[in-house]
Backbone as CSV, one residue per row, in Angstrom:
resi,resn,N_x,N_y,N_z,CA_x,CA_y,CA_z,C_x,C_y,C_z
1,MET,104.080,123.793,64.045,104.233,122.831,65.150,103.147,121.858,65.236
2,LYS,103.550,120.539,65.400,102.448,119.487,65.518,101.889,119.521,66.843
3,SER,100.547,119.431,66.994,99.835,119.519,68.311,99.132,118.245,68.616
4,ASP,99.008,117.965,69.882,98.105,116.988,70.399,97.008,117.714,71.165
5,LEU,96.023,116.965,71.608,94.888,117.512,72.225,94.744,116.907,73.612
6,VAL,94.308,117.686,74.589,93.941,117.262,75.911,92.408,117.599,76.080
7,ILE,91.609,116.724,76.281,90.198,116.937,76.106,89.478,116.641,77.472
8,GLY,88.676,117.413,77.983,87.859,117.246,79.282,88.415,118.043,80.410
9,VAL,87.490,118.338,81.347,87.878,119.280,82.435,89.144,118.788,83.190
10,HIS,88.990,117.602,83.833,90.075,117.133,84.720,91.431,116.929,84.049
11,PRO,91.473,116.392,82.792,92.700,116.276,82.084,93.325,117.657,81.780
12,VAL,92.507,118.594,81.426,93.079,119.951,81.120,93.560,120.603,82.362
13,ILE,92.843,120.574,83.425,93.298,121.080,84.783,94.621,120.409,85.224
14,ASN,94.679,119.141,85.028,95.949,118.425,85.459,97.195,118.831,84.576
15,ALA,96.862,119.015,83.309,97.926,119.496,82.454,98.482,120.843,82.904
16,ILE,97.511,121.738,83.212,97.850,123.069,83.616,98.609,123.020,84.927
17,LYS,98.244,122.260,85.911,98.944,122.092,87.164,100.298,121.629,86.996
18,GLU,100.508,120.803,85.916,101.812,120.262,85.738,102.733,121.097,84.817
19,GLY,102.185,122.254,84.531,103.001,123.251,83.745,103.064,122.961,82.335
20,ILE,102.172,122.291,81.788,102.170,121.939,80.355,101.816,123.173,79.563
21,GLU,102.673,123.616,78.695,102.521,124.720,77.845,101.408,124.381,76.759
22,PHE,100.464,125.276,76.701,99.533,124.981,75.502,99.572,126.190,74.392
23,ARG,99.224,125.756,73.456,99.208,126.654,72.202,97.808,127.400,71.956
24,GLU,96.841,126.695,72.485,95.469,127.157,72.314,94.563,126.480,73.398
25,LEU,93.603,127.236,73.840,92.639,126.675,74.744,91.244,127.082,74.230
26,LEU,90.483,125.981,73.929,89.143,126.179,73.503,88.107,125.915,74.498
27,ILE,87.302,126.852,74.891,86.440,126.837,76.039,84.988,127.127,75.624
28,ALA,84.018,126.563,76.039,82.577,126.818,75.668,82.261,128.062,76.395
29,ARG,81.398,128.926,75.583,80.954,130.133,76.222,80.047,129.889,77.346
30,ASN,80.062,130.606,78.392,79.288,130.681,79.642,79.546,129.455,80.470
31,LYS,80.582,128.656,80.188,80.945,127.548,81.046,81.783,128.088,82.231
32,ARG,81.362,127.613,83.439,82.031,128.058,84.597,83.186,127.152,85.017
33,LEU,84.350,127.570,84.993,85.519,126.736,85.332,86.453,127.593,86.153
34,PRO,86.083,127.526,87.527,86.878,128.285,88.547,88.401,128.192,88.409
35,PHE,88.853,126.966,88.340,90.352,126.871,88.281,90.957,127.579,87.003
36,ILE,90.292,127.315,85.946,90.819,127.948,84.706,90.789,129.431,84.747
37,GLU,89.576,130.067,85.322,89.311,131.390,85.373,90.478,131.968,86.290
38,GLU,90.743,131.282,87.449,91.806,131.868,88.405,93.240,131.725,87.714
39,PHE,93.412,130.675,86.949,94.713,130.571,86.233,94.970,131.695,85.280
40,LEU,93.880,131.966,84.443,94.001,133.101,83.530,94.068,134.473,84.119
41,GLU,93.457,134.550,85.294,93.609,135.917,86.003,95.179,136.077,86.459
42,LYS,95.761,135.054,86.902,97.101,135.111,87.318,98.117,135.162,86.131
43,ASN,97.667,134.589,85.091,98.585,134.501,83.771,97.857,135.209,82.699
44,LYS,97.864,136.556,82.763,97.175,137.377,81.839,97.776,137.127,80.412
45,ASP,98.936,136.751,80.408,99.638,136.593,78.951,98.953,135.367,78.353
46,LYS,98.333,134.518,78.963,97.727,133.306,78.438,96.318,133.717,77.783
47,ARG,95.797,134.746,78.156,94.400,135.023,77.712,94.247,135.070,76.277
48,SER,95.352,135.563,75.694,95.165,135.688,74.105,95.136,134.159,73.454
49,LEU,95.527,133.192,74.219,95.470,131.930,73.628,94.109,131.118,73.828
50,VAL,93.220,131.803,74.497,91.938,131.264,74.667,90.889,131.621,73.595
51,ILE,90.227,130.754,73.138,89.159,130.884,72.179,87.784,130.400,72.660
52,TYR,86.761,131.302,72.702,85.472,130.877,73.170,84.585,130.514,72.074
53,LYS,83.891,129.400,72.118,82.920,129.080,71.107,81.734,128.515,71.738
54,ASN,80.612,128.257,70.957,79.462,127.671,71.531,79.678,126.196,71.831
55,LEU,79.089,125.756,72.819,79.333,124.275,73.285,79.061,123.353,72.018
56,SER,77.951,123.546,71.397,77.570,122.844,70.197,78.758,122.691,69.190
57,GLU,79.297,123.852,68.820,80.357,123.788,67.870,81.601,122.946,68.422
58,ILE,82.005,123.000,69.728,83.094,122.318,70.160,82.691,120.773,70.203
59,GLU,81.417,120.530,70.659,81.103,119.045,70.679,80.963,118.417,69.364
60,ARG,80.629,119.257,68.281,80.613,118.720,66.926,82.057,118.292,66.514
61,LEU,82.997,119.020,66.889,84.431,118.791,66.608,85.120,117.698,67.489
62,PHE,84.768,117.873,68.749,85.374,117.008,69.862,84.323,116.462,70.716
63,PRO,83.612,115.382,70.388,82.568,114.793,71.251,83.074,114.446,72.580
64,ASN,82.165,114.663,73.601,82.418,114.499,75.000,83.611,115.148,75.620
65,SER,83.741,116.313,75.049,84.761,117.329,75.428,84.580,118.067,76.792
66,GLN,83.410,117.982,77.258,82.931,118.717,78.489,83.133,120.275,78.269
67,GLY,83.223,120.718,77.033,83.336,122.014,76.681,84.682,122.630,76.847
68,ILE,85.739,121.859,76.908,87.074,122.324,76.966,88.075,121.468,76.239
69,VAL,88.886,122.038,75.455,89.920,121.375,74.690,91.261,122.169,74.724
70,MET,92.380,121.574,75.081,93.632,122.111,75.085,94.547,121.633,73.846
71,PHE,95.052,122.519,73.183,96.014,122.124,72.189,97.322,122.236,72.697
72,ILE,98.171,121.145,72.751,99.515,121.185,73.287,100.511,120.599,72.240
73,LYS,101.771,120.908,72.561,102.803,120.316,71.704,102.694,118.844,71.779
74,ARG,102.984,118.066,70.669,102.893,116.662,70.583,103.731,115.984,71.788
75,PHE,103.029,114.902,72.323,103.756,114.266,73.518,105.269,113.952,73.314
76,GLU,105.938,114.288,74.265,107.432,114.015,74.181,107.784,112.856,75.040
77,TYR,108.302,111.790,74.502,108.800,110.685,75.269,109.937,110.986,76.001
78,ALA,110.250,110.309,77.178,111.381,110.509,77.949,112.632,109.918,77.418
79,ASP,113.719,110.349,77.743,115.046,109.701,77.485,115.435,108.521,78.300
80,GLU,115.567,107.396,77.500,115.817,106.107,78.152,116.899,106.189,79.317
81,GLU,118.106,106.748,78.927,119.221,106.764,79.844,118.886,107.608,80.931
82,GLU,118.267,108.747,80.891,117.965,109.668,81.850,116.947,108.939,82.872
83,THR,115.991,108.306,82.277,114.942,107.750,82.974,115.504,106.596,83.914
84,VAL,116.365,105.738,83.281,117.035,104.635,84.073,117.936,105.252,85.214
85,LEU,118.719,106.254,84.899,119.626,106.759,85.942,118.821,107.451,87.097
86,ASN,117.645,108.039,86.763,116.788,108.660,87.852,116.205,107.586,88.664
87,ALA,115.769,106.530,87.987,115.042,105.458,88.722,115.939,104.771,89.695
88,ILE,117.232,104.552,89.259,118.254,103.930,90.215,118.614,104.849,91.288
89,LYS,118.843,106.205,91.106,119.237,107.036,92.046,118.048,107.253,93.053
90,SER,116.928,107.312,92.614,115.849,107.584,93.582,115.126,106.281,93.995
91,LYS,115.738,105.050,93.675,115.169,103.833,94.061,113.700,103.725,93.706
92,LYS,113.383,103.678,92.482,111.966,103.689,91.954,111.777,102.377,91.264
93,VAL,110.517,102.152,90.833,110.036,101.017,90.198,109.938,101.494,88.656
94,LEU,110.398,100.634,87.693,110.182,100.801,86.232,109.139,99.742,85.915
95,LEU,108.141,100.193,85.134,107.058,99.257,84.690,107.316,99.111,83.206
96,ALA,107.622,97.905,82.778,107.876,97.548,81.358,106.820,96.474,80.854
97,PHE,106.520,96.843,79.652,105.374,96.091,78.922,105.907,95.570,77.689
98,SER,105.584,94.268,77.276,106.027,93.915,75.944,104.977,94.366,74.802
99,GLY,103.943,94.988,75.290,102.968,95.644,74.433,101.776,96.126,75.046
100,ILE,101.230,97.365,74.731,100.004,97.853,75.149,99.300,98.522,74.025
101,MET,98.062,98.155,73.667,97.413,98.773,72.497,96.085,99.572,72.854
102,ASP,95.692,99.326,74.044,94.462,99.859,74.526,94.659,101.041,75.426
103,VAL,94.122,102.212,74.991,94.201,103.582,75.827,93.781,103.335,77.139
104,ARG,92.699,102.470,77.383,92.219,102.396,78.781,93.131,101.661,79.666
105,ASN,93.913,100.838,79.029,94.921,100.043,79.896,96.101,101.047,80.198
106,ILE,96.626,101.650,79.234,97.788,102.645,79.604,97.291,103.645,80.534
107,GLY,96.096,104.136,80.383,95.522,105.210,81.212,95.370,104.686,82.690
108,ALA,94.885,103.445,82.885,94.757,102.969,84.204,96.131,102.650,84.820
109,VAL,97.142,102.191,84.002,98.451,101.877,84.452,99.034,103.204,85.032
110,ALA,98.923,104.169,84.203,99.536,105.458,84.579,98.956,106.090,85.840
111,ARG,97.459,105.985,85.952,96.920,106.516,87.104,97.396,105.777,88.445
112,THR,97.486,104.425,88.390,97.819,103.653,89.478,99.381,103.980,89.868
113,ALA,100.253,104.075,88.723,101.613,104.462,88.856,101.725,105.798,89.643
114,GLN,100.980,106.759,89.282,101.082,108.020,89.966,100.574,108.051,91.307
115,ALA,99.579,107.257,91.604,98.973,107.283,92.895,99.888,106.450,93.909
116,SER,100.633,105.468,93.442,101.563,104.712,94.299,102.744,105.605,94.673
117,GLY,103.156,106.413,93.893,104.368,107.261,94.106,105.634,106.575,93.969
118,LEU,105.495,105.295,93.397,106.706,104.400,93.260,107.369,104.417,91.972
119,VAL,106.739,104.832,90.925,107.072,104.559,89.572,107.956,105.663,88.992
120,GLY,109.173,105.216,88.503,110.064,106.306,87.851,109.918,106.241,86.360
121,GLY,109.189,105.242,85.781,109.082,105.262,84.326,108.267,104.131,83.831
122,ILE,107.545,104.430,82.744,106.830,103.304,82.039,107.523,103.079,80.744
123,ILE,107.814,101.803,80.524,108.567,101.363,79.334,107.812,100.712,78.342
124,LEU,107.760,101.176,77.129,106.895,100.485,76.053,107.786,100.297,74.774
125,PRO,107.525,99.099,74.072,108.179,98.944,72.817,107.666,99.799,71.622
126,LYS,108.399,100.161,70.705,108.016,101.083,69.687,107.025,100.390,68.784
127,HIS,107.150,99.072,68.550,106.436,98.498,67.447,105.220,97.589,67.915
128,ARG,104.952,97.482,69.214,103.867,96.756,69.755,102.966,97.599,70.752
129,SER,103.079,98.896,70.677,102.360,99.596,71.588,101.763,100.858,70.909
130,LEU,100.693,101.362,71.553,100.051,102.554,70.987,100.961,103.763,71.253
131,ASP,100.693,104.828,70.427,101.254,106.107,70.765,100.489,106.749,71.884
132,ILE,101.325,107.615,72.634,100.482,108.445,73.708,99.863,109.564,73.120
133,THR,98.595,109.372,72.944,97.725,110.275,72.234,96.870,111.064,73.255
134,PRO,96.098,112.142,72.802,95.097,112.830,73.677,94.188,111.792,74.296
135,ALA,93.686,110.781,73.643,92.906,109.852,74.191,93.450,109.167,75.335
136,ALA,94.690,108.728,75.172,95.398,108.105,76.255,95.676,108.938,77.508
137,ILE,95.909,110.186,77.197,96.165,111.179,78.201,94.853,111.457,79.032
138,LYS,93.740,111.547,78.317,92.381,111.652,78.918,92.094,110.475,79.707
139,ALA,92.399,109.140,79.229,92.020,108.063,80.010,92.899,107.958,81.191
140,SER,94.064,108.533,81.219,94.815,108.617,82.476,94.621,109.804,83.355
141,THR,93.540,110.543,82.993,93.236,111.829,83.663,94.490,112.716,83.931
142,GLY,95.309,112.660,82.941,96.470,113.604,82.996,97.767,112.970,83.615
143,SER,97.659,111.578,84.214,98.778,110.977,84.855,99.907,110.804,83.848
144,LEU,99.621,110.567,82.622,100.755,110.240,81.610,101.578,111.561,81.439
145,LEU,101.196,112.654,81.891,101.911,113.918,81.742,102.912,113.955,82.948
146,ASN,102.679,113.126,84.013,103.414,113.184,85.158,104.488,112.136,85.339
147,ILE,104.514,111.095,84.483,105.343,109.942,84.569,106.190,109.826,83.274
148,PRO,107.537,109.697,83.496,108.352,109.523,82.279,107.788,108.262,81.425
149,VAL,107.616,108.378,80.213,107.302,107.198,79.287,108.333,107.018,78.238
150,VAL,109.020,105.905,78.203,110.058,105.681,77.320,109.580,104.641,76.296
151,ARG,110.013,104.916,75.019,109.763,103.942,73.931,111.043,103.427,73.371
152,LEU,111.201,102.098,73.385,112.460,101.620,72.946,112.321,100.536,71.882
153,SER,113.356,100.223,71.235,113.310,99.145,70.076,113.457,97.743,70.553
154,ASN,114.112,97.398,71.588,114.281,96.020,71.971,114.184,95.927,73.594
155,LEU,113.105,95.301,74.032,113.004,95.119,75.571,113.956,94.289,76.115
156,ARG,114.428,93.229,75.384,115.389,92.225,75.947,116.663,92.904,76.166
157,TYR,117.126,93.777,75.208,118.386,94.393,75.476,118.280,95.363,76.637
158,PHE,117.212,95.988,76.757,116.892,96.970,77.906,117.026,96.264,79.171
159,VAL,116.415,95.060,79.233,116.415,94.299,80.506,117.844,93.808,80.914
160,LYS,118.557,93.277,79.842,119.915,92.867,80.096,120.762,94.029,80.486
161,ASP,120.639,95.207,80.033,121.411,96.449,80.436,121.086,96.738,81.900
162,LEU,119.799,96.726,82.360,119.312,96.879,83.650,120.042,95.989,84.586
163,LYS,120.113,94.705,84.279,120.831,93.718,85.140,122.303,93.981,85.318
164,LYS,122.944,94.476,84.334,124.264,94.891,84.376,124.543,95.983,85.268
165,ARG,123.479,96.907,85.447,123.470,97.997,86.376,123.149,97.689,87.764
166,GLY,122.753,96.401,87.974,122.392,96.015,89.363,120.940,96.267,89.723
167,VAL,120.039,96.460,88.533,118.619,96.589,88.851,117.924,95.282,88.857
168,ASN,117.220,94.928,89.812,116.451,93.601,89.830,115.388,93.748,88.789
169,VAL,115.285,92.627,88.029,114.243,92.624,87.048,113.255,91.360,87.298
170,ILE,112.046,91.766,87.438,111.018,90.692,87.894,110.040,90.515,86.722
171,GLY,109.754,89.351,86.294,108.714,89.174,85.390,107.410,88.798,86.062
172,VAL,106.248,89.219,85.505,104.971,88.980,86.072,104.256,88.074,85.018
173,GLU,104.041,86.819,85.400,103.693,85.836,84.465,102.852,84.736,85.209
174,LYS,101.805,84.194,84.476,100.997,83.132,85.072,101.847,82.022,85.554
175,LYS,102.815,81.680,84.811,103.665,80.524,85.104,104.953,80.935,85.920
176,GLY,104.864,82.071,86.657,105.975,82.509,87.441,106.305,81.503,88.545
177,SER,107.524,81.694,89.135,107.999,80.674,89.997,107.678,80.896,91.497
178,ILE,107.179,82.066,91.802,106.869,82.277,93.206,105.665,83.319,93.233
179,ARG,104.864,83.070,94.256,103.552,83.929,94.507,104.120,85.441,94.624
180,TYR,103.369,86.320,94.042,103.805,87.719,94.030,104.048,88.277,95.446
181,ASP,103.317,87.986,96.422,103.312,88.462,97.793,104.281,87.714,98.701
182,MET,105.063,86.742,98.170,106.052,86.083,98.884,107.458,86.494,98.607
183,LEU,107.557,87.458,97.682,108.869,87.961,97.281,109.074,89.335,97.943
184,LYS,110.381,89.427,98.392,110.750,90.786,98.930,111.178,91.589,97.856
185,TYR,110.672,92.776,97.636,111.046,93.648,96.490,112.081,94.737,96.959
186,ASP,113.319,94.621,96.445,114.249,95.515,96.728,114.400,96.572,95.657
187,LEU,114.348,97.814,95.975,114.381,98.866,94.946,115.827,99.318,94.687
188,PRO,116.115,99.818,93.494,115.247,99.937,92.277,115.063,98.550,91.678
189,ILE,113.923,98.528,90.973,113.298,97.275,90.463,112.709,97.588,89.060
190,CYS,112.685,96.664,88.149,111.977,96.694,86.944,110.953,95.569,86.890
191,CYS,109.716,95.862,86.749,108.630,94.818,86.628,108.256,94.630,85.305
192,VAL,108.398,93.495,84.656,108.051,93.253,83.263,106.734,92.498,83.062
193,PHE,105.868,92.973,82.297,104.619,92.302,82.005,104.534,91.954,80.475
194,GLY,103.747,91.057,80.067,103.519,90.677,78.737,102.709,91.691,78.053
195,SER,102.042,91.287,76.997,101.187,92.255,76.225,99.610,91.827,76.485
196,GLU,98.745,92.597,75.944,97.270,92.268,76.148,96.906,90.938,75.546
197,SER,97.763,90.425,74.637,97.234,89.186,73.985,98.382,88.062,74.048
198,LYS,99.503,88.363,74.623,100.627,87.343,74.718,101.407,87.511,76.008
199,SER,101.668,86.280,76.534,102.555,86.286,77.708,104.006,86.534,77.406
200,LEU,104.711,86.642,78.530,106.221,86.646,78.164,106.694,85.333,77.867
201,SER,107.658,85.283,76.890,108.133,83.930,76.424,109.036,83.314,77.330
202,ASP,109.219,81.993,77.251,110.153,81.301,78.161,111.608,81.801,77.995
203,VAL,111.898,82.125,76.765,113.330,82.610,76.535,113.424,83.942,77.211
204,PHE,112.448,84.789,77.181,112.565,86.116,77.817,112.619,86.013,79.363
205,LEU,111.836,85.056,79.839,111.698,84.801,81.346,113.140,84.360,81.837
206,ARG,113.876,83.732,81.025,115.146,83.190,81.466,116.187,84.334,81.606
207,ASP,115.888,85.463,80.923,116.748,86.676,81.044,116.565,87.345,82.446
208,LEU,115.463,87.113,83.035,115.087,87.862,84.387,115.689,87.279,85.538
209,ASP,115.653,88.100,86.620,116.158,87.651,87.953,115.163,86.689,88.634
210,GLN,113.910,87.003,88.413,112.865,86.303,89.110,111.561,86.389,88.412
211,SER,110.689,85.558,88.557,109.285,85.746,87.952,108.317,85.352,89.047
212,VAL,107.141,86.194,88.995,106.141,85.914,90.113,104.808,85.760,89.418
213,TYR,103.931,85.144,90.093,102.503,84.980,89.553,101.551,85.535,90.582
214,ILE,100.410,85.906,90.040,99.248,86.434,90.850,98.243,85.273,90.782
215,PRO,97.928,84.545,92.037,96.985,83.515,92.078,95.590,83.927,91.732
216,MET,94.908,83.031,91.060,93.498,83.247,90.751,92.738,81.930,91.172
217,ALA,91.417,82.205,91.427,90.590,81.157,91.943,90.253,80.077,90.901
218,SER,90.203,80.575,89.605,89.799,79.688,88.578,90.867,79.600,87.503
219,ASP,90.721,78.691,86.606,91.726,78.556,85.614,91.562,79.590,84.480
220,PHE,91.554,80.828,84.846,91.464,81.893,83.916,92.785,82.175,83.117
221,ASN,92.571,82.722,81.989,93.825,82.859,81.156,94.816,83.864,81.811
222,SER,94.388,85.070,82.037,95.197,86.070,82.670,94.501,87.281,83.081
223,LEU,95.136,88.167,83.961,94.474,89.328,84.348,94.749,90.455,83.459
224,ASN,93.992,91.391,83.377,94.196,92.652,82.649,95.462,93.280,83.002
225,LEU,96.202,93.782,82.032,97.546,94.378,82.335,97.482,95.407,83.391
226,SER,96.535,96.173,83.400,96.434,97.454,84.339,96.087,96.845,85.769
227,VAL,95.273,95.689,85.778,94.927,95.152,87.107,96.167,94.588,87.679
228,ALA,96.868,93.571,86.862,98.047,93.022,87.245,99.092,93.896,87.768
229,SER,99.311,95.031,87.077,100.272,96.064,87.623,99.974,96.664,88.808
230,SER,98.579,96.993,89.037,98.156,97.532,90.192,98.367,96.687,91.448
231,ILE,98.056,95.409,91.242,98.304,94.500,92.386,99.681,94.440,92.749
232,LEU,100.577,94.320,91.741,102.003,94.238,92.055,102.498,95.475,92.704
233,LEU,102.238,96.701,92.174,102.607,97.946,92.615,102.194,98.086,94.128
234,TYR,101.007,97.745,94.439,100.510,97.911,95.818,101.067,96.847,96.796
235,GLU,101.564,95.763,96.303,102.286,94.951,97.231,103.622,95.503,97.458
236,ILE,104.295,96.128,96.562,105.511,96.851,96.788,105.311,98.063,97.643
237,PHE,104.279,98.787,97.472,103.913,99.836,98.274,103.700,99.490,99.787
238,ARG,102.997,98.298,99.915,102.769,97.786,101.270,103.993,97.369,101.912
239,GLN,104.935,96.745,101.291,106.170,96.320,101.871,107.087,97.570,102.114
240,LYS,106.994,98.627,101.374,107.862,99.769,101.711,107.370,100.733,102.768
241,ASN,105.966,100.623,102.930,105.297,101.544,103.845,104.712,100.971,105.064
242,PHE,104.431,99.662,105.127,103.870,99.005,106.242,104.729,97.689,106.578
243,GLU,106.017,97.744,106.601,106.821,96.545,106.903,106.601,96.211,108.402
244,LEU,106.318,94.943,108.662,106.106,94.385,109.922,107.452,94.186,110.660
């Protein structure tokens, strides 16, 4: 069975809280981990999966591990159809990106998505995005284990299908037609962002229902993807929770 790793105290604890099954748990000898100890006390069948080693041995293999490494089944992406249906039914936000290659970006996106409570799925293209690896899970402090992540072949086809289902599709782009906080966001909705190096094309923007921009004081190229998605998510959060 192929495995991935979850490295670090908080990511491992989050994985356990979410019910992620692990094949092996590597822990440094003499390291106090109250939550893990309590978990193993309640789940005695898991004790046989724990291996204790010296911290130096673990750090040699897994630098910056904080003395704990979890071996889990390789990350499973969510089903596209199921994710869309759930988002429509529960009136959630879908976050779609034309590309993300930086683990810190996807980690920050996932953390904000979970914190907002609004997101029903993160949509990534197969060919211009990173795999969800242990490093990405660690960067998200486990949030990527809590939100459906879909990988698909063609984002334009996905967007067109959403529109046929009555889902509003909003592009977030420097050349957007309306300021982001001037638009009323009706859920369910899909917010589409460019990649770390390239904006959404004019052709792609024409497929969308609307495009918004985030104003900046200077003629700066663009905001970081995670920053832009955070700003938009919390405007939607504000509208849904603090409507005047």
